[in-house]
C-alpha positions as CSV (number, residue, x, y, z in Angstrom):
1,X,1.7,8.1,0.9
2,X,-1.2,7.7,3.3
3,X,-4.5,9.1,2.5
4,X,-7.4,10.5,4.7
5,X,-9.5,7.9,6.4
6,X,-11.4,9.9,8.5
7,X,-11.2,13.8,7.9
8,X,-13.3,13.9,4.9
9,X,-14.0,17.6,5.3
10,X,-11.2,20.4,5.9
11,X,-11.5,22.4,9.2
12,X,-12.5,26.0,8.8
13,X,-10.1,28.9,9.8
14,X,-10.2,29.3,13.7
15,X,-11.7,33.0,13.3
16,X,-14.5,31.7,11.1
17,X,-15.6,29.3,13.3
18,X,-18.7,29.5,15.4
19,X,-18.2,28.5,19.0
20,X,-19.5,25.2,19.1
21,X,-17.1,24.6,16.5
22,X,-14.2,25.9,18.2
23,X,-15.2,23.6,21.2
24,X,-15.4,20.6,19.3
25,X,-12.5,21.0,17.9
26,X,-10.8,21.2,21.6
27,X,-12.2,18.3,22.4
28,X,-11.1,16.2,19.7
29,X,-7.4,17.5,20.8
30,X,-8.0,16.4,24.3
31,X,-9.1,13.1,23.0
32,X,-6.2,12.7,20.7
33,X,-4.0,13.8,23.5
34,X,-5.3,11.6,25.9
35,X,-5.0,8.4,23.6
36,X,-1.4,9.0,22.4
37,X,-0.2,9.5,26.2
38,X,-1.7,6.4,27.1
39,X,-0.8,4.3,24.2
40,X,2.8,5.7,24.8
41,X,2.9,4.8,28.6
42,X,1.4,0.7,27.6
43,X,4.1,0.3,25.1
44,X,6.7,1.5,27.2
45,X,5.3,-0.6,30.0
46,X,5.3,-3.7,27.5
47,X,8.9,-3.0,27.3
48,X,9.9,-2.8,30.7
49,X,7.6,-5.5,31.6
50,X,8.8,-8.4,28.9
51,X,12.5,-7.2,29.6
52,X,12.1,-8.0,33.5
53,X,10.2,-11.4,32.8
54,X,13.6,-11.9,30.7
55,X,15.8,-10.9,33.4
56,X,13.8,-12.5,36.3
57,X,13.8,-16.1,34.0
58,X,17.0,-16.0,32.5
59,X,19.5,-14.7,35.2
60,X,17.5,-15.2,38.8
61,X,15.5,-18.5,37.5
62,X,12.3,-16.8,38.9
63,X,10.0,-16.4,36.0
64,X,7.0,-13.8,36.4
65,X,4.3,-16.3,36.1
66,X,1.7,-13.1,36.1
67,X,3.8,-11.0,33.1
68,X,2.9,-12.6,30.2
69,X,-0.9,-12.7,31.3
70,X,-0.6,-8.9,31.9
71,X,1.4,-8.2,28.8
72,X,-1.8,-9.8,27.0
73,X,-4.1,-7.7,28.8
74,X,-2.3,-4.7,27.9
75,X,-1.7,-5.6,24.1
76,X,-5.2,-5.6,23.3
77,X,-5.7,-2.2,24.9
78,X,-2.2,-1.0,22.6
79,X,-3.4,-2.4,19.7
80,X,-7.1,-0.4,20.0
81,X,-6.0,2.5,20.7
82,X,-3.2,2.5,18.1
83,X,-6.0,1.5,15.7
84,X,-7.9,4.6,17.0
85,X,-4.4,7.0,16.5
86,X,-3.9,5.4,12.7
87,X,-7.2,5.9,12.0
88,X,-6.8,10.0,13.8
89,X,-3.4,10.4,12.2
90,X,-4.8,9.0,8.6
91,X,-2.0,6.1,9.0
92,X,-4.4,2.9,7.8
93,X,-2.9,1.2,4.5
94,X,-5.2,1.5,1.8
95,X,-4.9,0.8,-2.0
96,X,-4.9,4.1,-3.8
97,X,-4.2,3.5,-7.4
98,X,-8.1,4.2,-8.4
99,X,-8.5,7.8,-6.3
100,X,-5.0,9.1,-7.5
101,X,-6.6,8.9,-11.3
102,X,-9.3,11.3,-10.1
103,X,-9.8,14.6,-9.5
104,X,-12.5,17.1,-8.2
105,X,-15.7,15.9,-7.7
106,X,-15.4,12.1,-8.6
107,X,-12.0,12.4,-5.7
108,X,-14.1,14.2,-3.3
109,X,-16.7,11.3,-3.7
110,X,-14.2,8.6,-3.0
111,X,-12.8,10.3,0.1
112,X,-16.6,10.5,1.5
113,X,-17.4,7.2,0.6
114,X,-14.3,5.9,2.3
115,X,-15.1,7.7,5.4
116,X,-18.3,6.8,5.6
117,X,-17.5,3.3,5.1
118,X,-15.5,3.2,8.1
119,X,-18.1,4.7,9.9
120,X,-20.6,2.2,9.2
121,X,-18.6,-0.5,10.2
122,X,-17.7,0.5,13.1
123,X,-21.1,2.0,14.0
124,X,-22.6,-1.8,13.2
125,X,-20.1,-3.6,15.5
126,X,-19.9,-1.3,18.5
127,X,-23.1,-3.2,20.2
128,X,-21.3,-6.5,19.6
129,X,-18.3,-5.2,20.8
130,X,-20.0,-4.7,24.2
131,X,-22.1,-7.8,24.3
132,X,-18.6,-9.6,23.5
133,X,-17.1,-8.1,26.7
134,X,-19.7,-8.4,28.8
135,X,-19.7,-12.2,27.9
136,X,-16.2,-12.3,29.0
137,X,-17.2,-11.0,32.1
138,X,-17.6,-14.3,33.6
139,X,-14.5,-15.6,32.6
140,X,-11.5,-15.4,35.3
141,X,-7.9,-14.5,34.7
142,X,-5.9,-17.9,34.7
143,X,-2.5,-16.0,37.1
144,X,-4.3,-12.2,38.0
145,X,-7.3,-11.6,40.0
146,X,-9.9,-10.3,38.1
147,X,-12.1,-11.0,35.3
148,X,-11.4,-11.2,31.4
149,X,-13.5,-8.1,31.1
150,X,-10.8,-5.4,32.0
151,X,-8.8,-7.1,28.9
152,X,-11.8,-7.7,26.3
153,X,-13.5,-3.6,27.4
154,X,-10.5,-2.7,24.9
155,X,-13.0,-3.5,21.9
156,X,-15.8,-1.7,22.8
157,X,-13.5,1.1,24.0
158,X,-11.6,1.0,21.0
159,X,-14.5,1.5,18.5
160,X,-16.7,4.1,20.7
161,X,-12.9,6.4,20.6
162,X,-12.7,5.7,16.5
163,X,-16.5,6.8,16.1
164,X,-16.3,9.8,18.1
165,X,-13.0,10.7,16.2
166,X,-14.7,10.4,12.9
167,X,-17.7,12.3,14.4
168,X,-15.3,15.1,15.9
169,X,-13.6,15.5,12.2
170,X,-16.3,16.7,10.3
171,X,-16.5,20.8,10.8
172,X,-18.8,22.2,8.5
173,X,-22.2,21.3,7.2
174,X,-22.2,18.3,4.3
175,X,-22.4,19.7,0.5
176,X,-25.1,18.4,-2.0
177,X,-22.6,16.0,-3.4
178,X,-22.0,14.5,0.3
179,X,-25.6,14.2,1.3
180,X,-26.0,12.0,-2.2
181,X,-23.3,10.0,-1.4
182,X,-24.5,9.4,2.4
183,X,-28.0,8.5,0.8
184,X,-26.5,6.0,-1.3
185,X,-25.0,4.4,1.1
186,X,-28.0,4.3,3.1
187,X,-30.2,3.1,0.2
188,X,-27.0,0.1,-0.1
189,X,-27.5,-0.9,3.5
190,X,-31.2,-0.9,3.0
191,X,-31.3,-3.1,0.0
192,X,-28.9,-5.3,1.6
193,X,-30.8,-5.9,4.5
194,X,-33.9,-6.7,2.1
195,X,-32.1,-9.0,-0.2
196,X,-30.9,-11.3,2.9
197,X,-33.4,-13.7,2.7
198,X,-32.7,-14.4,-1.0
199,X,-28.5,-14.3,-0.2
200,X,-29.0,-17.0,2.3
201,X,-30.2,-19.0,-0.3
202,X,-27.1,-18.7,-2.3
203,X,-25.0,-20.5,0.1
204,X,-21.0,-20.8,-1.2
205,X,-22.0,-18.1,-4.0
206,X,-21.9,-15.7,-1.0
207,X,-17.9,-15.8,-0.7
208,X,-17.8,-14.3,-4.3
209,X,-20.4,-11.8,-3.5
210,X,-18.9,-10.4,-0.1
211,X,-15.4,-11.6,0.1
212,X,-14.2,-10.9,-3.7
213,X,-17.2,-8.4,-5.0
214,X,-17.6,-6.4,-1.7
215,X,-14.0,-6.3,-0.5
216,X,-12.6,-5.9,-3.9
217,X,-14.6,-2.9,-4.6
218,X,-14.5,-1.3,-1.1
219,X,-10.3,-1.7,-1.2
220,X,-10.7,0.1,-5.2
221,X,-12.7,2.6,-4.0
222,X,-9.9,3.5,-1.0
223,X,-11.3,2.1,2.2
224,X,-8.7,1.1,4.3
225,X,-8.0,-2.4,4.2
226,X,-9.0,-3.3,7.1
227,X,-12.2,-1.6,7.4
228,X,-12.9,-3.5,3.5
229,X,-12.2,-6.9,5.5
230,X,-14.7,-5.9,8.1
231,X,-17.3,-4.8,6.0
232,X,-17.0,-8.0,3.7
233,X,-17.1,-10.2,6.8
234,X,-19.9,-8.3,8.5
235,X,-21.9,-8.5,5.7
236,X,-21.4,-12.2,4.9
237,X,-22.0,-13.0,8.8
238,X,-25.0,-10.6,8.8
239,X,-26.8,-11.6,5.8
240,X,-26.3,-15.3,4.9
241,X,-25.5,-16.6,7.9
242,X,-27.0,-17.2,11.3
243,X,-23.9,-16.4,13.2
244,X,-23.9,-13.9,15.7
245,X,-21.8,-10.8,15.1
246,X,-20.2,-11.1,18.6
247,X,-18.3,-14.0,16.8
248,X,-16.6,-11.5,14.4
249,X,-15.4,-9.4,17.5
250,X,-13.9,-12.7,19.0
251,X,-12.3,-13.4,15.5
252,X,-10.9,-10.3,15.9
253,X,-9.4,-9.9,19.1
254,X,-8.1,-13.9,18.3
255,X,-6.1,-12.6,15.5
256,X,-5.2,-9.0,17.0
257,X,-3.8,-10.3,20.4
258,X,-1.8,-13.5,19.2
259,X,0.9,-13.2,22.0
260,X,3.1,-13.7,19.0
261,X,2.4,-10.5,17.4
262,X,3.4,-8.4,20.0
263,X,6.6,-8.4,18.8
264,X,5.7,-5.9,16.1
265,X,5.8,-2.7,17.9
266,X,8.5,-3.8,20.1
267,X,10.5,-4.5,16.8
268,X,8.9,-1.2,15.0
269,X,10.2,0.9,18.4
270,X,13.7,-1.0,17.9
271,X,13.9,0.1,14.1
272,X,13.2,3.7,15.0
273,X,15.6,3.6,17.9
274,X,18.7,2.1,15.8
275,X,18.0,5.4,13.3
276,X,18.2,7.9,16.8
277,X,21.0,6.3,17.9
278,X,23.3,6.4,15.1
279,X,23.7,2.8,14.7
280,X,22.6,2.2,11.4
281,X,25.1,5.1,9.7
282,X,27.5,3.6,11.2
283,X,26.7,0.3,9.3
284,X,26.2,2.4,6.0
285,X,29.6,4.2,6.9
286,X,31.7,1.1,7.2
287,X,30.2,-0.7,4.0
288,X,30.7,2.6,2.3
289,X,34.4,3.0,3.0
290,X,34.9,-0.8,1.9
291,X,33.1,-0.4,-1.4
292,X,32.7,3.1,-2.4
293,X,35.7,2.9,-4.9
294,X,34.4,0.6,-7.3
295,X,31.3,1.4,-10.0
296,X,27.9,0.5,-8.6
297,X,30.2,0.7,-4.8
298,X,27.2,2.6,-3.3
299,X,24.3,0.5,-4.9
300,X,26.1,-2.4,-3.2
301,X,26.0,-0.7,0.0
302,X,22.6,-0.4,-0.2
303,X,21.8,-3.8,-1.0
304,X,24.0,-5.3,2.1
305,X,23.0,-2.2,4.1
306,X,19.3,-3.2,3.6
307,X,20.0,-6.9,4.7
308,X,21.7,-5.5,7.8
309,X,19.2,-3.3,9.1
310,X,16.2,-5.8,8.0
311,X,17.8,-8.2,10.7
312,X,17.5,-5.7,13.4
313,X,14.2,-3.7,12.9
314,X,11.6,-6.0,11.0
315,X,9.8,-3.0,9.6
316,X,10.4,-2.4,6.1
317,X,9.5,1.1,6.3
318,X,11.6,1.9,8.9
319,X,14.9,0.0,7.1
320,X,14.4,2.1,3.8
321,X,13.6,5.8,6.4
322,X,17.0,4.5,8.0
323,X,19.3,3.8,4.8
324,X,17.9,5.8,2.3
325,X,19.1,9.7,3.9
326,X,22.7,8.4,4.4
327,X,23.2,6.8,1.1
328,X,21.0,9.0,-1.3
329,X,22.9,12.4,-1.2
330,X,26.1,10.7,-2.2
331,X,25.0,8.1,-5.1
332,X,23.5,11.2,-6.6
333,X,26.6,12.8,-6.8
334,X,27.8,9.8,-8.6
335,X,25.4,10.5,-11.6
336,X,22.6,7.8,-10.7
337,X,19.3,9.7,-11.3
338,X,16.9,9.5,-8.4
339,X,14.2,7.4,-10.1
340,X,16.6,4.6,-10.2
341,X,17.6,5.1,-6.3
342,X,13.9,4.6,-5.1
343,X,13.6,1.6,-7.5
344,X,16.4,0.1,-6.2
345,X,15.1,0.7,-2.6
346,X,11.9,-0.9,-3.2
347,X,13.8,-3.8,-4.8
348,X,16.1,-4.5,-1.7
349,X,12.6,-4.0,0.3
350,X,11.2,-6.9,-1.4
351,X,14.6,-8.6,-1.4
352,X,14.9,-8.9,2.3
353,X,11.3,-9.7,3.4
354,X,12.9,-13.2,4.6
355,X,15.3,-11.5,6.5
356,X,14.4,-12.4,10.3
357,X,13.3,-10.9,12.4
358,X,10.5,-10.1,9.6
359,X,6.9,-9.3,10.9
360,X,5.6,-11.4,7.9
361,X,7.5,-14.4,9.6
362,X,6.2,-14.1,12.8
363,X,2.7,-14.0,11.2
364,X,3.3,-17.3,9.5
365,X,4.4,-18.6,12.8
366,X,1.0,-17.1,14.3
367,X,-1.4,-18.4,12.1
368,X,0.2,-21.8,11.1
369,X,1.7,-22.7,14.5
370,X,5.3,-23.0,12.8
371,X,8.5,-22.6,14.7
372,X,9.4,-19.0,14.5
373,X,13.1,-20.1,15.3
374,X,13.1,-22.2,12.3
375,X,11.3,-19.4,9.9
376,X,14.1,-17.0,11.2
377,X,16.9,-19.4,10.2
378,X,15.2,-20.1,6.7
379,X,15.1,-16.4,5.9
380,X,18.6,-15.8,5.8
381,X,19.8,-17.5,2.6
382,X,16.8,-16.4,0.4
383,X,17.6,-12.7,1.0
384,X,21.6,-13.5,0.0
385,X,20.3,-15.5,-3.2
386,X,17.8,-12.0,-3.9
387,X,20.9,-9.6,-3.0
388,X,22.9,-11.8,-5.6
389,X,20.7,-11.3,-8.4
390,X,20.3,-7.8,-7.4
391,X,24.1,-7.2,-7.8
392,X,24.4,-8.5,-11.0
393,X,21.8,-6.1,-12.3
394,X,23.8,-3.0,-10.5
395,X,27.4,-4.7,-12.0
396,X,25.4,-4.3,-15.7
397,X,24.2,-1.1,-15.2
398,X,26.6,0.5,-13.6
399,X,28.7,-0.4,-16.9
400,X,26.8,0.8,-19.0
401,X,24.5,4.1,-17.5
402,X,25.4,4.8,-14.5
403,X,27.8,4.8,-11.8
404,X,30.4,6.7,-13.7
405,X,31.8,8.7,-10.6
406,X,33.7,6.9,-8.0
407,X,35.2,8.4,-5.1
408,X,39.0,7.6,-3.9
409,X,39.4,4.5,-2.3
410,X,39.4,4.4,1.2
411,X,42.6,3.8,3.2
412,X,43.2,1.1,5.2
413,X,42.9,3.0,8.5
414,X,39.8,5.0,7.3
415,X,38.0,1.6,6.7
416,X,40.0,-0.2,10.0
417,X,38.3,2.7,11.7
418,X,35.2,2.7,10.2
419,X,34.6,-1.2,10.9
420,X,35.3,-0.2,14.6
421,X,33.1,2.1,15.2
422,X,30.3,0.3,13.4
423,X,30.9,-3.1,15.4
424,X,28.4,-2.6,18.0
425,X,25.7,-1.9,15.2
426,X,26.8,-4.8,13.2
427,X,26.5,-7.2,16.6
428,X,23.0,-6.4,16.9
429,X,21.7,-8.9,14.4
430,X,24.1,-11.3,16.3
431,X,22.8,-10.3,19.5
432,X,19.0,-11.2,18.4
433,X,19.3,-14.5,16.8
434,X,21.9,-15.9,19.9
435,X,19.3,-14.7,22.4
436,X,16.5,-16.7,20.5
437,X,18.6,-19.8,19.6
438,X,20.0,-20.1,23.0
439,X,16.7,-20.0,24.6
440,X,17.4,-16.4,26.4
441,X,14.1,-14.9,25.0
442,X,11.4,-15.9,22.7
443,X,10.6,-14.4,19.4
444,X,8.0,-12.1,21.3
445,X,10.6,-11.4,24.0
446,X,13.7,-10.9,22.1
447,X,13.0,-7.3,20.5
448,X,13.0,-5.6,24.4
449,X,17.0,-7.5,24.2
450,X,17.7,-5.4,21.4
451,X,16.0,-2.3,22.5
452,X,18.1,-2.4,26.3
453,X,20.9,-3.3,24.0
454,X,20.2,-0.2,21.4
455,X,19.8,2.2,24.5
456,X,23.2,1.0,26.1
457,X,25.7,1.4,22.7
458,X,23.4,5.0,22.1
459,X,24.7,6.2,25.2
460,X,27.7,5.1,26.0
461,X,29.4,4.5,22.6
462,X,27.9,6.4,20.1
463,X,26.4,9.1,22.4
464,X,23.5,9.7,20.4
465,X,20.4,9.2,22.4
466,X,17.9,12.1,22.2
467,X,15.7,12.0,24.8
468,X,13.1,14.4,23.3
469,X,12.5,11.9,20.0
470,X,11.4,9.1,22.6
471,X,8.2,10.3,22.9
472,X,7.0,10.9,19.4
473,X,8.8,7.5,18.5
474,X,6.3,5.7,20.9
475,X,3.6,7.0,19.8
476,X,4.4,6.7,16.1
477,X,5.1,2.8,17.1
478,X,1.8,2.7,18.3
479,X,0.1,4.2,15.5
480,X,1.9,1.9,12.9
481,X,1.2,-1.0,15.0
482,X,-2.5,-0.5,15.6
483,X,-2.7,-0.1,11.7
484,X,-1.0,-3.5,11.3
485,X,-3.1,-5.2,14.1
486,X,-6.4,-4.2,13.0
487,X,-5.5,-5.4,9.6
488,X,-4.6,-8.6,10.9
489,X,-7.6,-8.1,13.4
490,X,-10.2,-8.2,10.5
491,X,-8.3,-10.4,7.9
492,X,-8.5,-13.4,10.3
493,X,-12.1,-13.1,11.2
494,X,-12.5,-12.9,7.2
495,X,-10.2,-16.1,7.2
496,X,-12.3,-17.7,9.9
497,X,-15.8,-17.1,7.7
498,X,-13.9,-18.3,4.5
499,X,-13.0,-21.5,6.5
500,X,-15.9,-22.0,8.1
501,X,-17.6,-22.0,4.8
502,X,-15.7,-25.1,3.6
503,X,-14.7,-23.6,0.5
504,X,-10.8,-24.5,2.1
505,X,-11.4,-28.2,1.4
506,X,-12.8,-27.7,-2.3
507,X,-9.8,-25.1,-3.0
508,X,-7.3,-27.5,-1.6
509,X,-9.1,-30.3,-4.1
510,X,-8.6,-28.1,-7.1
511,X,-4.9,-26.8,-6.5
512,X,-3.9,-30.5,-6.1
513,X,-5.8,-32.1,-8.5
514,X,-3.6,-29.7,-11.0
515,X,-0.9,-32.2,-13.0
516,X,2.5,-31.2,-12.2
517,X,2.5,-32.0,-8.6
518,X,4.1,-29.7,-5.9
519,X,6.1,-28.3,-8.6
520,X,2.6,-27.1,-10.1
521,X,1.4,-26.0,-6.7
522,X,4.8,-24.0,-6.2
523,X,4.1,-21.6,-9.2
524,X,0.6,-21.2,-8.7
525,X,1.1,-20.1,-5.1
526,X,3.8,-17.8,-6.0
527,X,1.5,-16.2,-8.5
528,X,-1.4,-15.9,-5.9
529,X,1.1,-14.1,-3.5
530,X,2.2,-11.8,-5.6
531,X,-0.7,-10.8,-6.5
532,X,-2.1,-10.8,-2.9
533,X,1.2,-9.0,-2.1
534,X,0.5,-5.9,-4.3
535,X,-3.0,-5.9,-3.1
536,X,-3.4,-7.0,0.1
537,X,0.3,-6.4,1.2
538,X,2.1,-9.0,3.2
539,X,0.4,-9.5,7.2
540,X,-3.3,-9.5,5.6
541,X,-2.8,-11.9,2.6
542,X,-1.0,-14.4,4.8
543,X,-3.4,-14.2,7.6
544,X,-5.9,-14.6,4.7
545,X,-4.5,-17.2,2.9
546,X,-2.3,-18.8,5.1
547,X,-4.5,-21.3,7.1
548,X,-6.1,-22.3,3.3
549,X,-2.6,-22.7,1.6
550,X,0.1,-24.0,4.0
551,X,-1.8,-27.2,5.1
552,X,-2.4,-28.2,1.2
553,X,1.7,-27.4,0.4
554,X,2.0,-29.8,3.4
555,X,-0.1,-32.4,1.9
556,X,1.6,-32.4,-1.7
557,X,5.2,-32.7,0.3
558,X,6.5,-29.4,0.2
559,X,8.7,-28.3,3.3
560,X,6.4,-26.1,5.6
561,X,10.0,-23.7,5.7
562,X,10.7,-23.9,2.2
563,X,7.2,-23.0,1.3
564,X,6.9,-20.3,3.9
565,X,10.1,-18.4,2.4
566,X,8.5,-19.1,-1.5
567,X,5.1,-17.5,-0.4
568,X,6.8,-14.5,1.8
569,X,9.1,-13.6,-1.2
570,X,6.8,-13.8,-3.6
571,X,4.6,-11.5,-1.7
572,X,7.5,-8.9,-1.2
573,X,7.6,-8.6,-5.0
574,X,4.1,-7.9,-5.2
575,X,4.1,-5.8,-2.2
576,X,6.8,-3.8,-4.0
577,X,5.9,-3.7,-7.5
578,X,3.7,-1.1,-9.4
579,X,1.2,0.0,-10.2
580,X,-0.7,-1.6,-7.0
581,X,2.2,-2.8,-4.5
582,X,2.0,-0.1,-1.7
583,X,5.9,-0.7,-0.9
584,X,6.3,0.8,-4.0
585,X,5.1,4.0,-3.5
586,X,6.7,4.1,0.4
587,X,10.2,3.8,-1.3
588,X,9.1,6.9,-3.2
589,X,8.0,8.8,-0.4
590,X,10.9,7.8,1.7
591,X,13.3,8.6,-1.1
592,X,11.9,11.8,-2.2
593,X,11.1,11.0,-5.7
594,X,7.7,10.8,-7.8
595,X,6.6,7.4,-8.7
596,X,6.6,8.2,-12.2
597,X,10.2,8.5,-11.8
598,X,11.2,5.1,-10.9
599,X,8.9,3.4,-13.4
600,X,11.3,3.4,-16.1
601,X,14.1,1.7,-13.8
602,X,12.2,-0.7,-11.9
603,X,10.9,-3.4,-14.1
604,X,15.0,-4.7,-14.3
605,X,15.2,-5.2,-10.7
606,X,11.9,-6.9,-10.5
607,X,12.8,-9.2,-13.3
608,X,15.7,-10.1,-11.2
609,X,13.5,-10.8,-8.1
610,X,11.7,-12.9,-10.0
611,X,14.6,-15.1,-11.0
612,X,15.9,-14.9,-7.5
613,X,12.3,-16.6,-6.8
614,X,12.4,-19.0,-9.3
615,X,15.8,-20.2,-7.4
616,X,14.5,-20.3,-4.1
617,X,11.5,-22.3,-5.5
618,X,13.5,-24.7,-7.4
619,X,16.4,-25.3,-4.5
620,X,14.5,-26.4,-1.1
621,X,18.2,-26.4,0.4
622,X,18.2,-22.4,0.0
623,X,15.2,-22.4,2.4
624,X,16.6,-25.5,4.8
625,X,20.0,-25.3,5.0
626,X,20.4,-23.4,8.6
627,X,17.4,-25.9,10.0
């Protein structure tokens, strides 16, 4: 799924490599190993630190006042080193629809343009990042004896390491086509600098030029989303405003290091942990015994299992990776085409976007100031509504063109045994919810309780705990988190630039002026978020548009939680809908099917989700019943 973002050229065979090239390769491996080790240790320290804070505050009534600030310092380093790993491991999120339709020289040019676009952004923000860190030197940490430089230095160090990684990834001399693309990029930058005085006179028209034109072209060309946002914002600030570029770094810092976002790596790691300990398999086995004897039974199990697992991990990729390997082989034995399986898997991914502890809900809380606990409560029933409509499609489908083969009905003893075995796993979502509602832990800390619970259950009950997998899981978590947080950072700077232009007030007035009031605003918002979800994915879309649209929704009288559920469900539909929805391709990759195999089946599930969205938008009670 992920495409290369740094390796414009493949490395040559070691036997044919000059000594200097082999030496550079060794340096590259040493740097990569060091970054992986530091990032993994930082994540482990964050988990232990936050869990210790919960224990000290709740059990001993002696809070560690310095723990939160230390966690914030380490978190920015974790985010930036994770971004380095994402770049090195080709884990950045980007749109590949255009690239996948090209071949040969055109694809090579797109790859090179993508790599050079990333390099250009990093090269241009390195010195502003250094200046920003030096400015922070005079600010003192509030609870620890030290300067904010220790924290802010993560920005220039991370940028420098990404630049070094990109330079070391080039293993041979560039071809003529490479030189032409590079020359074209240099000419483009020179032309932009020359046009600076003209652009400053265009006013808000620059918003269209940079944030629609430049950002749109960059995304379509396959430049990673985070870097596309960064290039557009950098160009806008540098060429059309007098604002110093240190502001870009400051806004990236503010977006990436928001305390609530610390829960992202924690929940990602928790999702990997429940798969490794066998907790996910135990839940699925129980549901299969319960429903496996009916037509479409395992499809119902897939919907229910995704609902349960989404309430644990908060990461859709982790959810699907935990469920698909357990269910798909048996479902194929029943005659369900692999394409239908990945289509349903993608649809359940969209359906469960609102299930707590969703990363998107956490992001909404961070950018709007809404209560995370209220968002978590509001997300439960919308997921049930989506499941109901998907199950209706399964019911019709299983009686017409599939699921003719069913397994014998499981005996009562087998059901009871699998239920007892799955109880510790089934209890985890309730442990997480109870910890938040009762004030034992914050939304940031609660994942550490889930991690501790999963470790104990894995050791003592399921006896599936492979210490050898912990280190790769820590590195994988840091990589995915870095890719996500870099998007949040650049999208935050982009949203800030748009907001500072004053265009948000005009947008708000234009939407408020539409006939139909709140109903029209909800419908327009749903369409906007479906499109944004398919192009940008949920987190960058909500960071970009949340500060603009949520205040308008409040102004026209829409309940904040209700609007959040409509927005998140809409983005889920866009994220998992072809041809642009990245989530659909992730589901295909996890399910072992080509995207073409799922296209003939995905339409009916998307229509069911749209019907569920209409119900959620029309009935506010679905989102507010548990508030």
